[in-house]
C-alpha positions in Angstrom: -0.1 0.0 0.0 1.6 3.4 -0.8 2.1 5.9 1.7 4.3 9.4 2.4 5.3 11.0 5.4 5.5 14.9 6.0 6.8 16.1 9.3 6.3 12.5 10.6 2.8 12.2 9.6 2.2 9.5 7.5 -0.3 9.6 4.6 -2.1 7.2 2.6 -4.8 5.0 2.8 -4.0 3.1 5.9 -4.3 6.5 7.5 -6.4 9.2 8.5 -6.9 11.7 5.8 -4.7 14.2 5.4 -5.9 17.8 5.3 -4.1 21.4 4.2 -5.8 24.7 4.6 -4.6 26.4 1.5 -4.1 30.5 2.8 -3.8 31.3 -0.5 -4.4 35.0 -1.5 -7.2 35.6 1.8 -4.7 37.3 3.6 -5.9 39.8 1.7 -2.7 41.7 2.1 -2.3 41.6 5.5 0.2 39.5 7.3 -1.3 39.9 10.7 -4.4 38.6 9.0 -2.2 35.9 7.3 -1.0 34.7 10.9 -4.4 34.7 12.0 -5.5 32.1 9.2 -2.7 30.2 10.3 -3.9 29.9 14.0 -7.3 28.8 13.0 -6.1 26.3 10.8 -4.5 24.9 13.5 -7.3 25.0 16.1 -9.8 23.7 13.8 -7.4 20.8 13.0 -5.9 21.0 9.8 -3.0 18.6 9.8 -0.9 21.5 7.1 -1.3 25.0 6.7 -0.2 25.8 2.7 0.9 29.2 1.6 1.6 30.3 -2.4 5.2 31.8 -3.3 5.8 34.0 -5.9 5.4 37.8 -6.7 3.8 39.7 -9.6 7.4 39.5 -11.7 7.9 35.8 -10.9 4.3 34.9 -12.2 4.1 37.3 -15.2 5.1 40.5 -16.5 3.4 44.3 -16.5 1.6 44.2 -19.6 -1.4 45.7 -20.9 -1.8 43.8 -24.3 -5.1 41.7 -24.4 -3.0 38.5 -23.9 -2.9 40.0 -20.4 -6.2 40.4 -19.6 -9.0 38.2 -17.5 -12.4 38.5 -19.4 -14.7 35.9 -17.6 -14.8 34.1 -14.4 -13.9 34.8 -11.2 -11.2 37.5 -11.5 -12.8 39.0 -14.8 -11.4 42.1 -15.1 -8.1 42.2 -13.8 -5.1 42.1 -15.7 -2.7 38.9 -14.4 -0.4 41.2 -12.9 -2.6 43.3 -11.2 -4.1 40.0 -10.4 -0.8 38.8 -9.1 -0.1 42.0 -7.1 -2.5 42.0 -5.0 -2.5 38.3 -4.3 0.9 37.1 -3.7 2.0 36.6 -0.3 5.2 38.8 0.0 8.7 36.7 0.6 9.4 38.6 3.8 6.5 36.9 5.2 7.5 33.6 5.0 9.7 33.3 7.5 7.3 34.6 10.3 4.6 32.0 9.0 6.8 29.5 8.9 7.7 30.6 12.8 4.1 31.0 13.7 3.3 27.3 12.4 6.3 25.8 14.2 4.6 27.6 17.2 1.5 26.3 16.9 2.6 22.6 15.9 1.1 22.5 12.6 3.0 22.1 9.5 3.4 24.6 7.0 4.4 24.7 3.0 4.3 26.2 0.1 3.7 26.1 -3.9 6.3 27.5 -5.2 5.6 29.3 -8.9 9.5 29.1 -10.2 13.3 28.7 -9.3 13.5 31.6 -7.0 11.0 30.6 -4.7 12.1 27.2 -4.5 15.3 28.7 -3.1 13.5 30.4 -0.7 11.3 27.5 0.6 14.7 25.6 0.7 16.1 28.1 3.4 13.1 27.8 5.4 13.5 24.1 5.5 9.9 23.7 3.8 8.7 19.8 4.4 7.1 19.3 1.6 6.4 21.0 -1.8 2.9 21.3 -4.0 2.9 22.0 -7.7 0.1 23.8 -8.5 -2.1 23.0 -11.4 -1.1 25.9 -13.5 2.1 25.0 -13.6 1.9 21.3 -13.5 3.3 21.6 -17.1 6.3 23.5 -16.3 8.7 20.3 -16.1 11.7 22.5 -15.2 10.2 23.5 -12.3 9.2 20.1 -11.3 12.6 18.8 -11.9 13.9 21.5 -9.7 11.4 20.7 -6.8 12.2 16.9 -7.1 16.3 17.6 -6.7 14.9 18.6 -3.2 14.0 14.7 -2.7 11.6 16.0 -0.5 7.4 15.0 -0.8 5.9 16.8 -4.0 2.3 16.9 -4.4 1.1 17.8 -7.6 -2.6 19.0 -8.6 -3.7 17.6 -11.8 -6.2 20.5 -13.2 -7.0 20.8 -16.3 -4.3 18.1 -17.2 -4.5 15.4 -19.7 -3.2 12.0 -19.4 -0.4 12.4 -21.2 0.5 15.4 -19.3 -0.1 13.9 -16.0 2.6 11.3 -17.3 5.2 13.4 -18.3 5.1 15.5 -15.0 5.3 11.8 -12.9 8.0 11.0 -15.1 10.2 14.3 -14.5 9.5 14.2 -11.0 10.7 10.6 -10.1 13.6 10.7 -12.7 14.8 13.8 -10.8 14.6 12.6 -7.1 11.3 12.4 -6.0 10.6 9.2 -4.0 7.2 10.5 -2.1 5.0 11.9 -4.6 0.7 12.9 -4.1 -1.4 13.3 -7.1 -4.2 15.4 -6.5 -7.5 15.0 -8.7 -8.7 18.5 -9.4 -11.2 20.7 -11.4 -9.6 23.8 -12.3 -12.9 26.3 -12.1 -13.0 28.7 -9.1 -15.8 27.7 -8.1 -16.1 24.0 -9.7 -19.5 23.1 -10.2 -20.3 19.8 -7.9 -21.4 17.6 -11.3 -18.1 18.0 -12.9 -16.0 17.1 -9.7 -15.7 13.3 -11.5 -14.4 12.3 -8.0 -14.4 8.4 -10.2 -11.3 9.8 -11.6 -9.5 9.2 -7.9 -9.1 5.8 -8.4 -7.9 5.7 -11.4 -4.9 8.1 -10.6 -4.1 5.4 -8.2 -4.2 2.4 -10.3 -2.4 4.2 -13.5 0.2 5.9 -11.3 0.6 3.6 -8.3 1.2 6.7 -6.0 -0.7 8.0 -2.8 -3.8 9.9 -4.4 -6.2 12.7 -2.8 -8.2 16.0 -4.1 -7.7 19.9 -4.2 -11.4 20.4 -4.1 -12.8 23.6 -5.4 -16.1 23.4 -5.0 -18.3 25.4 -2.2 -18.8 23.4 0.9 -17.3 20.4 2.2 -19.4 17.3 0.7 -17.2 16.5 -2.4 -14.0 16.1 -0.2 -16.0 14.0 2.1 -17.3 11.5 -0.7 -13.7 11.7 -1.9 -12.7 9.4 1.0 -13.8 6.3 0.1 -13.2 6.6 -3.4 -9.2 6.7 -2.3 -8.2 10.1 -1.4 -6.1 10.2 1.5 -5.2 14.2 1.4 -7.8 16.8 1.0 -6.9 20.4 -0.1 -9.5 23.2 0.6 -8.9 27.0 0.3 -9.9 28.8 3.7 -10.9 32.3 5.2 -11.2 33.7 8.6 -14.7 35.3 6.6 -15.7 35.2 3.5 -17.6 38.4 4.2 -13.8 40.3 4.2 -13.8 40.0 0.3 -10.6 39.0 -1.6 -9.4 37.0 -4.5 -10.4 33.4 -2.9 -12.9 34.4 -0.6 -15.6 33.1 -2.9 -14.9 29.4 -2.6 -13.0 29.4 1.0 -14.0 27.5 3.8 -14.9 29.7 6.7 -13.7 28.4 10.3 -16.5 26.4 11.1 -16.8 24.9 7.8 -13.0 23.7 8.1 -13.6 22.1 11.2 -16.6 20.1 10.1 -14.4 19.1 7.3 -11.5 17.6 9.2 -13.9 15.8 11.3 -16.2 14.5 9.2 -13.3 13.2 6.2 -11.9 11.6 9.4 -15.3 9.7 10.5 -16.1 8.9 6.5 -12.2 7.3 7.0 -13.2 5.3 9.9 -16.2 3.9 8.4 -14.9 2.9 5.4 -13.6 -0.5 7.4 -13.0 -3.7 5.6 -14.8 -6.4 3.8 -16.5 -8.9 5.9 -19.8 -10.3 7.3 -18.8 -11.2 10.8 -20.5 -9.5 13.4 -19.8 -6.5 14.8 -19.4 -5.8 19.0 -22.0 -3.1 18.5 -24.5 -5.5 17.1 -24.1 -8.4 20.1 -27.0 -6.5 22.0 -29.0 -6.2 19.2 -29.0 -9.9 18.5 -31.8 -10.7 21.2 -34.4 -9.0 19.3 -34.8 -10.5 15.9 -37.3 -13.2 15.7 -37.2 -16.8 16.5 -40.0 -19.4 17.4 -42.0 -19.3 20.4 -45.1 -20.8 22.2 -48.0 -18.9 22.1 -50.3 -21.3 24.1 -50.0 -23.5 27.1 -49.1 -27.4 26.2 -48.8 -30.4 28.2 -46.3 -33.0 28.0 -47.0 -35.1 24.9 -49.3 -32.4 22.8 -48.5 -32.5 19.1 -47.7 -28.6 17.7 -49.3 -27.1 15.1 -49.6 -23.7 13.8 -51.7 -22.3 16.4 -49.4 -23.2 18.7 -46.0 -21.4 17.9 -45.1 -18.3 16.0 -41.9 -16.5 14.6 -41.8 -13.2 16.8 -39.6 -11.0 18.4 -37.2 -11.6 20.7 -34.4 -14.3 19.5 -33.9 -16.3 22.0 -35.8 -19.5 20.9 -35.1 -21.4 17.5 -34.5 -19.6 14.2 -37.6 -19.0 11.9 -36.1 -21.3 9.2 -36.9 -23.9 11.3 -40.6 -23.4 11.6 -41.4 -26.7 9.5 -39.2 -28.8 11.9 -41.5 -27.5 14.9 -44.4 -28.7 13.7 -45.2 -31.9 14.3 -43.1 -32.3 16.8 -44.4 -33.4 20.3 -43.5 -31.3 23.4 -41.2 -33.2 26.1 -43.0 -31.5 29.1 -45.3 -29.0 29.9 -44.6 -25.5 28.1 -46.4 -22.2 29.3 -47.4 -19.6 27.1 -44.2 -17.1 25.7 -41.9 -19.8 26.1 -39.1 -20.2 23.7 -38.7 -23.2 21.3 -35.6 -25.4 21.9 -34.5 -28.7 20.7 -34.5 -30.2 24.1 -38.3 -29.0 24.5 -39.5 -31.7 21.1 -39.6 -35.0 20.3 -40.9 -37.2 17.5 
């Protein structure tokens, strides 16, 4: 069974789901808010907090031409450079954010968007790396991250099978020994009817790795549903409050929702168990309330049992209902009172 480990926490089908709280741009330009979000995620039970490491200049160029304008979707009306300038997590915040997470005992790592970000994160001893869906085809970046020999999580949003195959090949050949692939739909938010969670188990079979879900649907239902399909890791964007509008707030979880996600995915995992038909301990007390065969009339020793003398009723201390035909026509060996459970010792031919 595939598994990886991040900061000593094992991740795989044999372990409770690993929950990543993605801060992304929901700091809204405030380092204090970023630190508060880390505190919130830790308090709600997330296993890890993830941030994004880029600047507007490492992401794109400041250009007004049509190619660089966003005309639809959640960020319609933005120029790419302006969006990233607003949304980025400044490099100079990273040390404080890593320190805060360490203080709280929650894992923190990041999504680097170019090699300078990898260098920064290496200087902070990041325990793992995430490759964003939009960068999944940036094979030189994947190769650089693989060279750190740390666990790598790759989102597969928008990618076809060939592109995923290429990314996995570069990661593994580059030195990545612990790989997670996240099924992902890159819509912000994503419609539930396009979540296509059946892909999770297919990814696991094709690429023989730990799999998970980067979930951009609203709410937590899709994430919980992913657990029995094989998702060992769930990533969701989080915010202190959607009312404080930000670039990613619309599809982010508030604290009570993140807490529910952590609890409900754990419950879903607990519920999977293993295939089997043995009686569970909790069922033992219920067995006595099954139906069984009881005498429903007083009988004298030697009387022949007829259909009027016995019934299949609750509780279950008598002979099982399947023996009804065997009981009928037998004689009772001693006097029996109405309400007596049948037993083979009370019957003879």
